[in-house]
C-alpha positions in Angstrom: 0.0 0.0 0.0 2.8 2.4 0.9 4.6 1.8 -2.4 1.4 2.5 -4.3 0.8 5.7 -2.5 4.4 6.9 -3.0 4.1 6.0 -6.7 1.0 8.1 -7.2 2.6 11.0 -5.2 5.8 11.0 -7.2 4.7 10.0 -10.7 1.9 12.4 -11.2 -0.6 9.7 -12.2 -4.1 9.6 -10.9 -5.3 7.0 -8.4 -7.2 5.2 -11.2 -4.0 5.1 -13.3 -2.2 3.1 -10.6 -0.6 0.1 -12.3 -2.1 -3.3 -11.2 1.4 -4.5 -10.3 1.2 -2.6 -7.0 -1.6 -4.9 -5.8 -4.3 -2.6 -4.4 -6.7 -0.8 -6.8 -6.4 3.0 -7.1 -9.6 3.7 -5.2 -8.4 1.4 -2.4 -5.0 3.1 -2.2 -6.7 6.5 -2.2 -9.0 5.4 0.6 -6.1 4.2 2.7 -4.1 7.4 1.9 -7.1 9.4 3.2 -7.4 7.3 6.3 -3.7 7.6 7.0 -3.8 11.4 6.5 -6.6 11.8 9.0 -4.7 9.6 11.4 -1.6 11.8 11.0 0.5 8.9 9.8 2.5 11.1 7.4 3.4 13.5 10.2 4.5 10.7 12.4 6.5 9.0 9.7 8.2 12.4 8.8 9.2 12.9 12.4 10.6 9.3 12.7 12.7 9.7 9.6 14.0 13.1 10.8 14.8 11.6 14.2 16.6 8.6 12.6 18.7 10.8 10.3 19.5 13.2 13.1 20.7 10.4 15.3 23.1 9.3 12.5 24.3 12.9 11.9 22.9 12.8 8.4 20.8 15.9 8.4 22.0 19.0 6.6 20.1 21.8 8.2 21.7 24.3 5.7 19.2 23.0 3.1 16.0 23.2 5.2 13.0 25.4 4.6 10.2 26.5 6.9 6.8 27.3 5.4 3.4 28.3 6.7 2.1 24.8 6.2 4.1 23.6 9.1 4.6 26.8 11.2 1.6 28.6 12.6 1.7 32.4 12.8 0.8 33.3 16.4 -1.6 36.1 17.1 -2.3 36.8 13.5 1.4 37.6 12.6 2.5 38.1 9.1 
């Protein structure tokens, strides 16, 4: 399921264009993606990967970016 979701996210194909070799159908993969998104699986996975890379000293913070999607502006700041 994870491979199917990553394929759709990186290839630009639609859920219905998901090749059958991935196993689940496109609608099934989309449904699971939606469920995992609501359960904050992607946020948790992102944090785990960052923690693992950080513990190995493999993070290059000179190439990081902060955007408004991840950082809330407090008190209506600009």
